N, C-alpha and C positions, 0 to 999 in steps of 0.2 A: 807618919809624914807630920812635917812641920806646919804650923798654920798657913804659912805663904803658899807652900806647895800645894797644900789642899784647897786654897783660894784658886790658885792657877788651874789646877786641875777641873775645879767645879766650873771656871769659866769656858775653858775648852768643851768639857762635856756638855754643858748647857747649851752653848752654841749649836753642837752638833746633834741635839735632841730634834731641831727644827726644820733643818733643811728639807727638800723635796724628794720624793720618792725615787727621783733620777739619780740620787747621789750627789748632787750639787752641794757643795759646801757654801752656799751662799742662802740669804733671805730675802724672799720676795716682800713686799708691802705687808700682805696677809700674815705671813710668817712672822715679821717683825712685829706687828700688831698684837700677835698670840703670845709672843715671848715677852712683850712689854707688858700686856695684861697678867700673864701668869707668875713671871719669875718675882718681880717685885710688888707684891700685891700691896703691901702696906705703904709703898712709896708711890704707886701709880693712883690718880684720881679712879673712881669706880667706872665712871664712864669717860674716856676720851672721846672727843668728837672725831669725825674722819677727817676733817681738815688738820685736826691736831696731829695725826698719825701719817697724813700727807707731808706735812711740814718736818716732821721728824725724819721720815725718809729722805726728802729732798736734802735735808742737813746732812745726814749720816752718809748717805750715796756720794761720795766723793767723785767716783769716775764716770756718775751720771749713766749707768747701765740697768737701772731701776731694780738692783738688788744690793745688798748689803752683804760684804764679805766679812771675814774675819778680822781683819785689820780695822775696817771701819766700825765694826761692832766693838773692837777693843777701844776706839776712840771714844765712844759713848759711855764706855765703864771707865775711862780715864777721868772724862769730865764727871761722872757721878762721884768718883773717890775724891776727886778735887772738891765736890762740893760738899761732900761728908766731912772732909777735913776741915773745910773752913767753918762749917755749920758746928762742929763738936770742937773746935781749937780751944774754947775757953773752959771746957769741962774739965773736971778732975780725972785724971788717968786711973783706970781701974784694972789692975794685972790680971784680973780675973774675968775681964770682959768677954761674954759669950755671944753679944751682938755687935 
């Protein structure tokens, strides 16, 4: 698979690891918190305060159903990608970049 295909597959698979036992394809606040603490460990502060998680949830939960669906989750990732792009825009390109 090409790198972009691998990235898209990883995004979808990661999201599906966290939903509840009923097979819901949505994340409640506790699941979102677990995902944010587990998946980007080098980019997430060691301890996010509970109100930080609450704010994150309220921003991501566009339809205000107290859950984050896949589309809402991808908005988070799009913002993260845009942030990384901006942060690294002045860095020299490395064609063999592994990170």
